[in-house]
C-alpha positions in Angstrom: -6.5 -24.1 4.3 -8.7 -22.8 1.6 -8.8 -20.1 -0.8 -12.2 -18.0 -1.1 -13.1 -15.5 -3.6 -14.9 -12.5 -2.0 -16.5 -9.2 -3.3 -16.3 -6.4 -0.6 -19.0 -3.4 -0.8 -17.5 -0.3 -0.3 -19.9 2.9 -0.7 -21.2 2.1 -4.4 -18.5 0.4 -5.7 -17.4 -3.4 -5.3 -14.1 -4.6 -4.7 -12.4 -7.9 -5.7 -10.6 -10.2 -3.1 -9.2 -13.3 -2.2 -9.5 -14.6 1.1 -7.0 -17.1 2.7 -8.6 -19.2 5.4 -6.4 -21.5 7.7 -7.6 -24.7 9.3 -7.6 -23.4 12.8 -10.4 -20.4 13.1 -11.0 -18.0 14.6 -7.6 -16.6 13.8 -5.7 -13.1 13.6 -5.8 -11.4 10.1 -3.5 -10.0 7.7 -4.7 -7.3 5.2 -2.4 -6.7 2.0 -2.7 -3.4 0.5 -1.2 -3.6 -3.2 1.1 -1.0 -4.7 0.1 1.1 -8.1 -0.6 -1.2 -10.7 -3.5 -1.6 -13.1 -3.2 -5.2 -12.5 -4.0 -4.7 -8.8 -2.7 -7.6 -6.5 -2.2 -9.9 -9.3 0.9 -7.6 -10.7 3.4 -9.0 -8.7 3.8 -12.8 -7.2 5.0 -11.4 -3.7 1.6 -10.3 -2.7 0.2 -13.8 -3.2 3.2 -15.6 -1.7 2.9 -13.5 1.5 -0.9 -14.3 1.7 -0.2 -18.0 1.4 2.8 -17.9 4.0 0.6 -15.9 6.4 -2.1 -18.6 6.3 0.2 -21.2 6.7 1.3 -19.3 9.8 -2.1 -19.5 11.2 -3.3 -16.0 10.0 -6.6 -15.2 7.7 -5.0 -13.4 4.9 -7.2 -10.9 2.5 -5.6 -9.8 -0.6 -8.0 -7.2 -2.7 -8.1 -4.9 -5.6 -8.3 -1.1 -4.9 -10.8 0.6 -6.7 -10.4 0.8 -10.5 -7.5 -1.7 -10.8 -7.3 -5.3 -11.2 -10.9 -6.9 -11.0 -12.6 -4.1 -8.7 -15.0 -1.5 -10.1 -14.8 2.2 -9.9 -11.8 4.6 -11.0 -8.1 4.9 -9.7 -8.5 7.8 -7.2 -4.7 8.5 -6.8 -4.6 7.3 -3.1 -7.9 9.4 -1.6 -10.9 6.8 -2.5 -8.4 4.1 -1.8 -8.1 4.9 2.1 -12.1 4.3 2.0 -11.3 0.9 0.3 -8.9 0.0 3.1 -11.0 0.8 5.7 -14.2 -1.2 3.8 -11.8 -4.1 3.6 -10.7 -4.1 7.6 -14.4 -3.8 8.5 -14.9 -7.1 6.2 -12.1 -8.7 7.7 -13.6 -7.9 11.3 -17.3 -9.1 10.1 -15.8 -12.5 9.3 -16.5 -15.2 12.0 -13.2 -16.8 11.0 -11.2 -13.6 12.1 -10.3 -12.5 15.7 -11.8 -9.0 14.9 -9.4 -6.8 17.5 -6.6 -8.5 16.0 -5.8 -7.4 12.5 -2.5 -6.4 11.0 -2.2 -4.3 7.8 0.8 -4.3 5.4 0.9 -2.0 2.7 3.2 -1.6 -0.1 4.6 1.4 -1.9 1.2 3.6 -2.6 -0.7 1.0 -0.5 1.6 2.0 2.6 0.6 5.5 2.2 -2.9 4.4 2.1 -2.5 2.1 4.8 -1.0 4.9 7.2 -4.0 7.0 6.7 -6.5 3.9 7.0 -5.5 2.8 10.3 -5.5 6.0 12.4 -7.3 5.4 15.4 -8.7 1.9 14.8 -8.2 -0.1 17.9 -8.5 -3.4 15.9 -5.4 -2.8 14.1 -2.3 -4.4 16.1 0.3 -3.7 13.8 1.2 -1.9 10.4 3.9 -2.9 8.2 5.2 -0.5 5.3 7.0 -1.9 2.6 8.8 0.4 0.2 6.9 3.5 1.1 7.8 7.0 0.5 8.4 10.0 2.8 5.7 12.3 0.9 4.5 12.1 -2.5 5.0 15.5 -3.5 8.9 14.8 -3.1 8.5 11.3 -4.7 6.6 12.0 -7.9 9.0 15.0 -8.6 11.7 12.7 -8.2 10.0 10.1 -10.4 9.4 12.5 -13.3 12.7 14.2 -13.1 14.4 10.8 -13.3 12.3 9.1 -16.2 12.0 13.0 -18.0 14.6 15.0 -16.8 14.4 18.5 -15.0 12.5 20.0 -18.0 10.1 17.0 -18.0 9.1 18.1 -14.6 8.5 21.6 -15.6 6.3 20.6 -18.4 4.1 18.2 -16.0 3.9 21.2 -13.3 2.7 23.7 -16.2 0.5 21.3 -17.8 -1.0 20.1 -14.0 -2.2 23.7 -13.8 -3.5 24.1 -17.5 -5.4 20.6 -16.9 -7.8 22.5 -14.6 -9.1 24.3 -17.3 -9.3 21.3 -20.2 -8.1 17.8 -20.2 -4.2 17.9 -21.1 -3.4 14.2 -20.7 -3.2 13.7 -24.3 -0.7 16.1 -24.5 1.6 15.6 -21.6 0.9 11.5 -21.4 1.6 10.0 -18.0 1.3 6.4 -17.3 2.7 4.5 -14.3 2.4 0.6 -13.8 -0.3 0.8 -16.4 -2.6 3.4 -15.2 -3.1 6.5 -17.1 -2.9 9.8 -15.2 -4.4 13.1 -15.2 -1.6 15.7 -14.5 -4.1 17.6 -12.4 -5.3 14.9 -10.0 -1.7 14.1 -9.5 -0.8 17.5 -8.4 -4.2 17.8 -6.4 -4.3 14.7 -4.9 -1.2 11.8 -5.2 1.2 14.8 -4.6 -1.0 15.5 -1.5 -0.1 12.3 0.6 2.6 13.3 3.0 3.7 9.9 4.8 5.5 11.6 7.4 3.0 13.8 8.5 0.4 10.8 8.6 3.1 8.6 10.7 3.1 11.1 13.5 -0.6 10.6 14.1 -0.1 7.0 14.5 -0.6 6.1 18.0 -0.1 2.7 20.1 0.3 0.7 16.7 3.6 -1.3 16.5 5.3 -0.1 13.1 7.5 -2.0 10.7 9.4 -0.3 7.9 11.0 -2.3 5.3 13.0 -0.9 2.4 15.3 -2.4 0.0 18.9 -0.8 -0.3 18.7 -1.0 -4.3 15.1 0.5 -4.6 15.4 3.4 -7.1 11.8 4.5 -6.7 11.9 4.9 -2.9 15.3 5.3 -1.3 16.6 4.3 2.0 16.7 7.7 3.5 12.9 8.2 2.3 11.8 5.2 4.3 14.2 6.4 7.3 12.5 9.8 7.5 9.1 8.0 7.9 10.7 5.7 10.5 12.4 8.5 12.7 9.2 10.3 13.0 6.9 7.4 14.1 6.3 6.5 17.8 7.6 3.4 19.5 7.2 0.5 19.3 9.0 0.4 15.6 11.2 -1.5 13.8 13.3 -0.4 10.9 14.6 -3.3 8.3 16.9 -2.8 5.2 16.9 -5.6 2.8 20.3 -6.1 1.2 20.2 -6.2 -2.6 16.6 -5.6 -2.7 14.8 -3.5 -5.5 11.1 -1.7 -5.2 9.5 -5.3 -5.6 11.9 -7.2 -3.7 12.7 -9.0 -7.0 14.8 -12.5 -5.6 14.3 -11.5 -2.2 10.7 -12.4 -1.7 11.3 -15.2 0.6 13.6 -13.0 2.9 11.3 -9.9 3.2 8.3 -12.4 4.0 10.1 -14.4 6.5 11.1 -11.1 8.4 7.6 -9.6 7.9 5.9 -12.8 9.3 8.4 -13.2 12.1 7.7 -9.4 13.2 3.9 -9.8 12.9 4.3 -13.2 15.1 5.9 -11.1 17.8 3.1 -8.7 18.4 0.3 -11.5 17.5 
């Protein structure tokens, strides 16, 4: 087993990644799409733990930073340009001689889950999709997050500034930073809040789906994840991890084991 630093060309950008390669190749592959964080996939340890465990189980595993975060170039694009990044990462995996190109699994966490849902549509190379802690739609989720952190008045001011922001930059007046990423109100409303996971999952055909959620997740509730699951076509599996928060703190081994067991069933 070895780890290789890679750079993925995507349009006019270069995306930083780490490729974990098992001893026996060619092999099926797992693409890991991280959640919203300025540090990219280095933000939480579970991503690298998953990649290592997947590789030990005979998968080529690719971690990469979305545009504008971690070590990748470009600017954060509120879940839209990131869809192109995920597609470029899938194409990169398929191009590697170590990978069985039509046996690729994709895992997305939080915003990475939303991005993954849009990115794998109509791609016959994808043999399974795993969603960790993924909202039902980002309009509801953003409103819930702002209300929880700033109250109902904070949501009112955000919506007001998001419209004024079309005329001039109001990000200095209404400061919104999530996991180290400074957000413009206009782009949150016009891009991030347009992501609708419930709608996207209905268009997912012939791709097995695993939806995972922690029952202690305050950012994405169990019912949000359940809505996505219920709208998905078969085959599908729903997994609640008892005591797990949004990033599965202290429950990493459980969620990784359950995820890999599910993937191996479809390999």
